[in-house]
N, C-alpha and C positions, 0 to 999 in steps of 0.2 A: 504495499500498496504507500502509495507514493501524493503527498499533497502539493497539488499546480493551482496556483495563482487562484486561493482560497477554493480548491478541489477537493476533495479526496477522487484517488482513482488507483481501481483493483486489476491486475489483468489476470486473469485465468487462462491455463492451454493445457488441450488437449493431445497426443499426437497418438495415431494405432498402434498398432502393439497387437497380440497374438491371440488378445482377450476381445480387438472392438474385430480386427481383424473373422471371427471365428461368426460374428452378426451381419457384418457390412463388410465384405472381405477388396475396400480400394485401400489406398497410401492416402493419406491427408493428417493436417495442422489443423484443429483453430484452436482461435482466440480468442475469450472474450472478453473485455474491454466495455467496465462501472464509472461514469464519470459522474460524481455524485456533490453537483452542489449547493446554494444558498436554496435556490426559487427553479432545479436545471437537474435531471436525470438524464445521463447519456451510456444506451448502452450501443456498442457495435458488436456483430458477431463477425468474424474474419474469417473464411474458409479456403488454406489452400489447398488445391492436388496437390502432392508431394510424391505423386505415383507415374509413371505410364500412357494409362487407362485414361482415359474419360471417367466421372462418374453424375450422376443426376442425384439431387435434394433437393427437394423442400425446408423451408423453416418458421420458425413463427415464436414472434419473442413474446413469451405470455407475462402481460401485464396485468398483475389485479392489482386493479386501484380500493378502497377505504371512501368506503358515503356513508354521509349521515343516515339517509333515505333514498332510496329505489324508487320513488316515485317521484323523486325530484331534479331528477337525470339526462339529458337529453345528449344525442352523441350528433353532431353536424357538419355539414359538408361528403353527403353521402350521395342526395338525393337525383336519380338519375340512371345510380349507377346498379348491374345488373348484381344482383346476388344467390348465394346458393344456400339452401331455406333448410336444413338441417333436419330441425325437428320434425319441419313435412317430408321428409324421406328424400332430401336432395330437392327437391321443385328449385327450377332459378324461374327469380324473378324481375321485375324490379323496382329499387325507389320512391312513396310517388310522395314520401314526405320528405320536409324540409328539415324536420329535428324528429332523431326518431330517439320515441317514448321505450321506456320495459315495464310491459304491466300483466305478462305470462313468458314463459321457458322459451328462450332466446338464443337460436344456436343456432348465426349465419355467416356469411364470409363470402365480403362485398369485391370485387376483384377490381381493377384499373381503376385503384383512388387513385384523389389526387396525395400530395405529398406532406400536403397538413390537413388535418381535420381539429377541430374543437369539441370538443367535451365540457359539459356545465355542470358541473358535480350537485348543485341547485346552493354549491358558498365560494363557489370561485372554478372561473373556466380555465382551463388548463385546454392547451396548444402541443400535441404530440405533429413535431416535425418524424420524414421520414426519407429511405435513402434506400435503393436498389432492393424497395420489398412494398412492391406493389398494390397488396394485397391485407383488408383488415378486415378483421373478426373479429364478430361483439359476443358474447360470452355470459348468459347467465343461467343457473339452471331454476330458478324459480322454487318454486315451494312441495312438488311431489318429488324431485330427483331431487335437492338437496337435502330430504329423509332419507334417501336410498345413499346418499354418501357419507363414508366413514372420517373420509378426514374433514366434514365440512360442516357445520353450526346448523341444526332442521331448517331455526330463524335466516342464518348470516347473508343467505338469497338478498337481506332487505337495507344488507350496509357492504355490497359490491359491486361491482363491474369491471368484467375483462373486455379493457379494448385491445386488439393485439394487434403491432402491426407486421407480416407476413409474408414471405411470398407459399403459398397453398396450392392457386390451381391449378396453375404449369410449375414444372419441374425448369431448376436447372440447371445446363447442364455447366460444369466446368472442363476441361481440360487439360491434357498431361502440364504440372507448370501454371498454372493460373489462379489470378486468388480476387476473393470479393469480395468489400467489407458490405453485411446489412446490417443499414445503421436504423435508428432511432432517438429522438432526444424526446422529451418531456416538459413544459417549462408552465410554468402558474403562473 
């Protein structure tokens, strides 16, 4: 951990080994950089193909946001975009609302989103800026699913929202010796 300009920076590193190759037989390096500022959180996932074979992958930065009341939350800047509704067995639809609110189980993949979206938590506006992450997943398990999850309090759905930057609707292909940085910044 290093402090740089009033920010804390942590870098986690993973390189393929026998155990990872038993699950996914490719040579790679991952760096996950976390930069925490007074009003910002930046995360960068750097994927490097250090092998001779190209590989494909998807990635999702799981951002669970604590909120006081899910009924006051809205997510903006997604109107007119196509999404996959996983609650409705993966049907594709187009978002018609200016502001997305949550009042039931919600699990959608918004495709080809803008690089910046805003999240109104009810108390403050958060701005999410992302790079090389074309999709946004919005998730809240709501009542019944919360009760079935062993690592989730039955009432916790009222105090959380996941707004996750990712590359999930299409796979990314990395050729030998290529690397890519998948980045997001959340700012209050």
